[in-house]
Structure formats: C-alpha cells, structure tokens
C-alpha atoms as one frame of an Amber mdcrd trajectory, in Angstrom:
protein
 104.476 -87.058 -76.287 101.511 -85.661 -74.414 103.705 -84.346 -71.630 106.061
 -82.460 -73.925 103.230 -80.776 -75.820 101.670 -79.648 -72.530 105.039 -78.281
 -71.447 105.406 -76.471 -74.754 101.914 -74.990 -74.461 102.598 -73.816 -70.907
 105.864 -72.232 -71.986 104.085 -70.450 -74.854 101.378 -69.108 -72.537 103.959
 -67.809 -70.071 105.886 -66.215 -72.925 102.779 -64.472 -74.248 101.780 -63.271
 -70.786 105.249 -61.886 -70.184 105.191 -60.097 -73.525 101.782 -58.596 -72.790
 102.845 -57.426 -69.343 106.019 -55.885 -70.741 104.015 -54.049 -73.381 101.549
 -52.820 -70.754 104.290 -51.613 -68.430 106.011 -49.846 -71.321 102.755 -48.097
 -72.189 102.147 -47.095 -68.576 105.699 -45.828 -68.179 105.523 -43.745 -71.352
 102.170 -42.272 -70.315 103.574 -41.412 -66.886 106.668 -39.812 -68.395 104.602
 -37.801 -70.860 102.560 -36.350 -67.996  99.219 -37.890 -68.939  97.772 -38.321
 -65.457  94.197 -39.011 -66.547  95.058 -42.694 -66.965  96.471 -43.307 -63.501
  94.555 -40.758 -61.421  91.053 -40.406 -62.846  90.100 -43.956 -63.738  90.949
 -45.820 -60.570  89.781 -43.255 -58.044  86.368 -42.808 -59.649  85.734 -46.541
 -59.883  86.724 -47.115 -56.248  84.594 -44.271 -54.904  81.487 -45.537 -56.703
  81.689 -49.065 -55.299
C-alpha cells in the first residue's frame, strides 16, 4: 500500500512538472513569435553582467 501511494505521488509530481514546463515553453514561444525581445535579451544579459 505504501509503495503504490509513493508511486502515485511521484507520477503526479512528474505530471505537474511536465504541465508547468509545457506552459512555460508555450509562453516563451509566443513571446518570441510576437517579437517581445525584452524577456529573452534584457533580463539574462543584465543579470549575468552584474555577477
């Protein structure tokens, strides 16, 4: 019983992570297609140059 509930919990976590990553990649793709470059260009470069 304990083993199956752990397996179910692990499966749920993986499912939720996959959903979140899919949503994030969809958002990133739509921002890239719409030409909003402030997300990909400005944020990362400024944070790397400061550190």
